[in-house]
N, C-alpha and C positions, 0 to 999 in steps of 0.2 A: 504494500500500500504506500502511495506517495506521501511524503512528509508535507503537511499543510503549511508549515513554515517556509517551504521552498516554492510556494505557488508564485508564479511569475505574472506580474502585472503588465498591462499594455505599455506603460512607461519604461519598464525594464527592456522590453523588446525594442522600443524606439531607441534606447541608448545603445543596445547591441547592434542595431542597424546603422548607427552613425559612426561606426568605428573607422578611424583613419588607418591607412595602410602602414604597417610597421614591420620592420625586420630586425627584431632584437637579437643580440648575440647571446650565447649561452652564459647564464649568470646575471644578465641584465635584469633590473627590477622594472616591471611595468606598473605604472601608477595611473589609475583611472580616476579622473576628477569629473564631477558633474555639478550642475547648478541647482537642480531640483532635489528635494529630499526624497530618499528611497526608504521603504520599509526594510527592516533587517533581512527578511526573507528574500527581497529583491536584490539587495547587495550581495547576499550569499550566492544567489543564482548567477549574477554577473561574474562574481569571483570564480565560481566553478566553471562557467563557460569559457572564460579567458584562460584559466589554468589548464583546461583540457586542450586549448589551442596552442598554448605555449608551455609545454611540460618542463622545459629546461630553464624556465624563468620563474621568479617569484612575482605574484600579482597582488597588488594592493588596491582596494576600492575605497576611496576616501568618502567621508560623509560630506554632504552638501555644505559648502562654505569653508571647508578645511583647506589649509595650504600646507605644502610640504617644502621645507627649507633645510639646507645643510649649513650648519654653523661649525666652522673648523677652528683650530687653534693657530692658524697661520702657517703651519708646516715647520715651525721652529723646532730645533733639537734641544731647546731648553737651556 
């Protein structure tokens, strides 16, 4: 029996349909950002779909409004 938490909404299919062409290298992290809020089940479904498409990559589905930034220490050796 299908897990009701993984029920896919029309919005999730619209997001999956608007995918840009990407060619990630093995080990690259794929970050999916979106503007509209998604239910947890929809984010999980998007995550699973992309993870199956890119098994050699980690896939992160951000929540609406979240940003991903990298803050480094400047590369100094101390």
